[in-house]
Phi, psi and omega in degrees: 000351178257023175229131180288171181297331179271016176072014173271158180261125181294152178294319179247123181294148178293138181283114182292349179267010181298138177251152180235142177235122180274173182301339179273000179088006179284130181261133180228143173234074189290342183261353183269058182227125184286125177056035179237126181279125180278149175278185174291139185240151172270188185291348178255011178081012181272132179291143177209162175249128182294116180216165169283162178205104177281126186229125175291144175249175180273003181276083185226163174206150175230125182226136175256113186224125177050052177064028176230145171263118184249116180251127174237130180217163183232138174222157184231162174259101181268006178276189182254357177239161179291141171274105189291152174255155358280148171230158191250145172241131182242140180248123183249157175271118171073318185213154178297132183067023169277213179290130181282124177270319187197146171231148175218153182250131177260122185258013178247123178294151180248110182290160177300135180072006175264161180231166184212142174257141175232135173237130180228145182240138175232128176281160178299324180295323179293323183276340184293340183284346181260114183288145177054037179280116178240352178201158174242127182256126179256129180237121179277149178055043184225122180260019181102349179253007183118169185277131174054042178270163177297155181105034175109347180269135183285145178293150175227159182273345180215119183262003186265352184249019182265000191242141175218136180251135180242118184283141175261105181293126179297342177222071185283160171282117182261150179231133176232155184237133177244131179249128182219156179232133174222171178264150179301134182097353178262161172261162177236122181226128169215196186290341182247338187230146173221093187248122182277163179297332179292337180279350182229074190283350181220164183276110175188186178264129178249148176241125177236146180233145175214133177268125179236164182246127175245108187067235178261006186247148177273151177218140179252125177253125176256130177253120172259103187255114179263119183256124185252133180274164171290123185266139176246127177237140180251127178233130177242123183223162178234138179228147180282147177299140179094006180239149174283154173249122182217080181219153172056033180077012181242129178239126176232117180289156183298334180299328180280351183253003188285330187242018180231157177253346182205142175228132174245125182210174180225151176232132178262119180249167178245129181280178180295341179264006179083008180267151178290144173228120185264126178252109177271120186245127170249117185245118176263136179257118181269122179261138177289153177293145181278117177262137185274334180054063183266144175286162177254003178200150172229156183268328179054034178251008176058035176269004178086359180236120176056043183272339186230156175262117183201177176245150184297154182296322183291336174282324179303328182293345180261004185247136177263298180249149187204146167202148180228137172239134175240131185241151172271186185293341179266006179083012179273141179285121178255346180201141176215142175206136173265011187254124179292349178261026182297157176214101182262125184257013178099351180290135177275131187293335184294316183230002177074012182270160174247126179250119183273157181059035178245139178259127178246156178252137178236151171230125180241129174243131182209161181233134180278181186293341180261007175092004179281132184263146180226154171228127180238128178239147178185190179234150177226130181255130174265112183272000000 
């Protein structure tokens, strides 16, 4: 008693004549004994042995839900040592060490001053096999042979606080849960609920309760009603001219896409819950660039083959505005036409002559049907 817990020696020795008074008023003088070794003492001078101690608390609940008895209870370790794992909890019928209903093993140690919650479920079918069952007794640190007994169960300093009894009400309040999905703006009606659309003004999950009577017993039905809104999705896609569009339940033939650059439309789909889902689609039509496919030489000999400088008719159909300038080597304009159907045979406009083995420069400016402007430059040789 004259050595501290950290093995240091106190400056002032402990007075062996010190007295202790516990909350009950009992006076003790544990150190005033000649040649007698004192045991470990608590703050009131009471001798004790350091042990774990599993203690049931009053924080419990019993719920009957969907034909199950659900027991939740809390216990703490009020001892000074850890309650080692694994330890066993045994459930008895009506009385401690009566018929064993169920055992479970806890694999988490419980430190001193810590607490733990346990929830256990028993179906009506499981309990029906026990005749005259009116309560379930829960025993902590009990493997079916008693509390803190030899054979694997840890010692405790108090064996009287390990037990809790849960009464089985012959007519308990039972609770069942119904899960349902509807669309926003709809009502929900079944045998227990009649909920109008005005009661569910927004898309979210609602909880409704109703107490009903089954025989002589009450039952609570909980409705979890999930209300789904009309969903809007935006999709932007691009398709090439000359192709059909067939996506997301929408079909647009290529004929409808030939003269437009953009289409905005919507498709109404049905979700898995039967609610409308609106798909807003913006479709861009990509047009290929207009290629002129021009020759680089003409013969101008009137043999009917390659006699004129022109563009094919099928290309002309893709052109809205057009003009062509042809220049000689000195930059003088020798030919001009605003007509996409032009046909230049090599004649120079100044004197109407044709000069062979001459290279001319041309500039063509044109606009396609969608308003896109182009400039094409090149050379043409008159052979």
